C-alpha positions as CSV (number, residue, x, y, z in Angstrom):
1,X,3.5,37.0,-20.9
2,X,3.7,36.1,-24.3
3,X,0.7,34.0,-24.0
4,X,-1.4,36.8,-22.7
5,X,-0.6,39.1,-25.6
6,X,-1.5,36.6,-28.0
7,X,-4.4,36.0,-26.2
8,X,-5.5,39.6,-26.2
9,X,-4.8,39.7,-29.9
10,X,-7.0,36.8,-30.7
11,X,-9.8,38.2,-28.8
12,X,-9.4,41.9,-30.2
13,X,-9.4,40.1,-33.7
14,X,-12.4,38.2,-33.1
15,X,-14.4,41.1,-31.6
16,X,-13.2,43.0,-35.0
17,X,-14.5,40.6,-37.2
18,X,-17.8,40.0,-35.1
19,X,-18.6,43.8,-35.6
20,X,-17.8,43.8,-39.2
21,X,-19.9,40.3,-40.0
22,X,-22.7,42.4,-37.6
23,X,-22.7,45.6,-39.7
24,X,-22.5,43.9,-43.3
25,X,-25.7,41.9,-42.0
26,X,-27.6,44.8,-40.9
27,X,-26.8,46.6,-44.3
28,X,-27.7,43.3,-46.5
29,X,-30.1,41.5,-44.2
30,X,-31.5,43.7,-41.8
31,X,-35.0,42.9,-43.1
32,X,-34.2,39.5,-41.6
33,X,-32.9,40.6,-38.2
34,X,-35.4,43.4,-37.8
35,X,-38.7,42.1,-38.9
36,X,-40.2,45.5,-39.1
37,X,-38.0,46.8,-41.3
38,X,-38.8,46.5,-45.1
39,X,-37.8,43.4,-47.3
40,X,-35.2,44.2,-50.2
41,X,-37.2,42.8,-52.7
42,X,-41.2,43.9,-53.8
43,X,-42.2,40.2,-54.4
44,X,-41.0,39.1,-51.0
45,X,-42.7,42.4,-49.7
46,X,-45.9,41.7,-50.9
47,X,-46.1,38.3,-49.8
48,X,-44.8,39.6,-46.3
49,X,-47.7,42.1,-46.3
50,X,-50.3,39.4,-47.4
51,X,-48.9,37.1,-44.5
52,X,-49.6,40.0,-41.9
53,X,-52.9,40.8,-43.1
54,X,-54.0,36.8,-43.0
55,X,-52.5,37.2,-39.4
56,X,-54.5,39.9,-38.2
57,X,-57.6,40.0,-40.5
58,X,-59.9,40.0,-37.8
59,X,-58.5,43.0,-35.7
60,X,-58.6,44.4,-39.1
61,X,-62.3,44.1,-39.7
62,X,-62.8,45.2,-36.3
63,X,-61.1,48.4,-36.3
64,X,-62.3,48.6,-39.9
65,X,-66.2,48.5,-39.1
66,X,-65.6,50.8,-36.0
67,X,-63.8,53.7,-38.1
68,X,-66.6,53.6,-40.9
69,X,-69.3,54.3,-38.0
70,X,-67.2,56.6,-35.9
71,X,-66.6,58.6,-38.9
72,X,-70.4,58.9,-39.8
73,X,-71.6,59.7,-36.1
74,X,-68.7,62.6,-35.7
75,X,-69.4,63.8,-39.3
76,X,-65.5,64.0,-39.8
77,X,-63.5,63.9,-43.0
78,X,-60.9,61.7,-41.6
79,X,-59.6,60.4,-38.4
80,X,-56.1,59.3,-37.5
81,X,-54.8,57.1,-34.8
82,X,-51.2,57.0,-33.9
83,X,-49.3,54.4,-32.3
84,X,-46.9,56.2,-29.5
85,X,-43.4,56.1,-29.2
86,X,-43.4,52.9,-27.1
87,X,-44.5,50.1,-29.6
88,X,-48.1,49.0,-28.7
89,X,-49.2,51.7,-26.4
90,X,-52.6,53.2,-26.9
91,X,-54.3,54.9,-24.3
92,X,-57.7,54.2,-25.8
93,X,-58.4,58.2,-26.8
94,X,-58.6,59.8,-30.6
95,X,-58.6,63.1,-31.0
96,X,-61.6,64.4,-33.0
97,X,-60.7,68.0,-33.5
98,X,-61.7,71.1,-31.7
99,X,-65.5,70.5,-31.9
100,X,-65.2,67.2,-30.2
101,X,-62.1,67.0,-28.6
102,X,-60.7,63.6,-27.4
103,X,-63.1,61.0,-27.3
104,X,-62.8,57.3,-25.3
105,X,-63.1,54.2,-26.9
106,X,-65.6,52.3,-24.7
107,X,-66.1,48.9,-26.9
108,X,-63.4,46.8,-24.9
109,X,-63.6,44.3,-28.5
110,X,-62.6,47.9,-30.7
111,X,-60.0,49.0,-28.2
112,X,-58.1,45.6,-28.0
113,X,-58.1,45.4,-31.9
114,X,-56.4,48.6,-32.1
115,X,-54.2,47.9,-29.0
116,X,-53.4,44.6,-30.7
117,X,-52.6,46.1,-34.3
118,X,-50.0,48.4,-32.4
119,X,-48.6,45.9,-30.8
120,X,-48.2,43.8,-34.1
121,X,-46.2,46.9,-35.4
122,X,-48.7,49.3,-37.1
123,X,-47.9,52.6,-37.1
124,X,-50.8,54.6,-38.2
125,X,-54.3,53.9,-38.6
126,X,-56.6,56.3,-40.9
127,X,-59.9,56.6,-42.3
128,X,-60.8,59.1,-44.9
129,X,-63.9,59.4,-47.7
130,X,-61.9,57.2,-50.2
131,X,-60.0,54.5,-47.7
132,X,-58.6,53.4,-44.6
133,X,-55.0,53.1,-44.3
134,X,-53.2,50.7,-41.9
135,X,-49.3,51.7,-42.2
136,X,-47.0,49.1,-41.0
137,X,-43.5,50.6,-42.0
138,X,-42.3,54.0,-43.5
139,X,-39.4,56.2,-43.4
140,X,-39.8,60.1,-44.5
141,X,-41.0,59.1,-47.9
142,X,-41.4,55.6,-48.4
143,X,-44.0,53.0,-46.8
144,X,-46.1,50.1,-47.0
145,X,-49.0,48.9,-45.6
146,X,-52.4,47.4,-46.0
147,X,-55.6,49.4,-47.3
148,X,-59.7,49.0,-47.6
149,X,-61.1,50.7,-50.2
150,X,-64.5,52.3,-49.2
151,X,-65.4,52.7,-52.9
152,X,-64.6,49.3,-54.2
153,X,-65.1,50.7,-57.7
154,X,-62.1,52.9,-57.7
155,X,-59.0,51.0,-55.9
156,X,-56.1,53.2,-56.6
157,X,-55.2,56.2,-54.3
158,X,-52.5,58.5,-55.6
159,X,-51.2,59.6,-52.1
160,X,-52.0,58.4,-48.6
161,X,-52.5,60.2,-45.5
162,X,-50.8,63.5,-44.0
163,X,-47.3,62.0,-45.1
164,X,-48.4,62.1,-48.9
165,X,-46.8,59.0,-49.5
166,X,-47.1,58.4,-53.2
167,X,-48.3,55.0,-54.0
168,X,-46.2,53.0,-56.6
169,X,-47.3,49.5,-56.3
170,X,-50.9,48.3,-54.9
171,X,-52.4,44.7,-55.0
172,X,-55.3,43.1,-53.7
173,X,-55.5,40.8,-50.7
174,X,-57.5,37.5,-50.5
175,X,-60.7,39.1,-49.0
176,X,-62.2,41.9,-51.7
177,X,-62.0,45.6,-50.8
178,X,-58.7,44.8,-49.3
179,X,-55.3,45.8,-51.0
180,X,-51.5,46.1,-50.0
181,X,-49.8,49.7,-51.2
182,X,-46.2,50.2,-51.6
183,X,-44.7,53.8,-51.9
184,X,-41.0,54.5,-52.8
């Protein structure tokens, strides 16, 4: 009976220590356990964004080209594509306002590229007259991602999209016209 009590105490002690270590790990090293959360240091975050850009540059280029043509074709000031609640789910339609309604993406390469970006963790893809934004991570007032600037003579954008994220850091990526951005 005494051995049973000691065994239970040991098991409870180990569980308490494991839970505490888990909580501490999440608080201090959450970006390691959850790769979609932002790293703690700006330099690490910038390096991670560049890594994502290099990994996804073909998909990003396909979607960029498509959105530029789509915006001109439908004479829209801006277009936004949002990932749905379930990561990577996209039904292939885009809402272009009351005058055009929902349109279906017929091009399988474009559809595959958009779905691929959502599967990789991008949350919002949008275009306006100044830039194309690929938002990778955000909270209510912070975020980071990749930006393609349409007017290459003016790469700085004060705020982004409907969320109004104020850019605090904007840096170039290895291909002309592409930048990473961070807000905080």
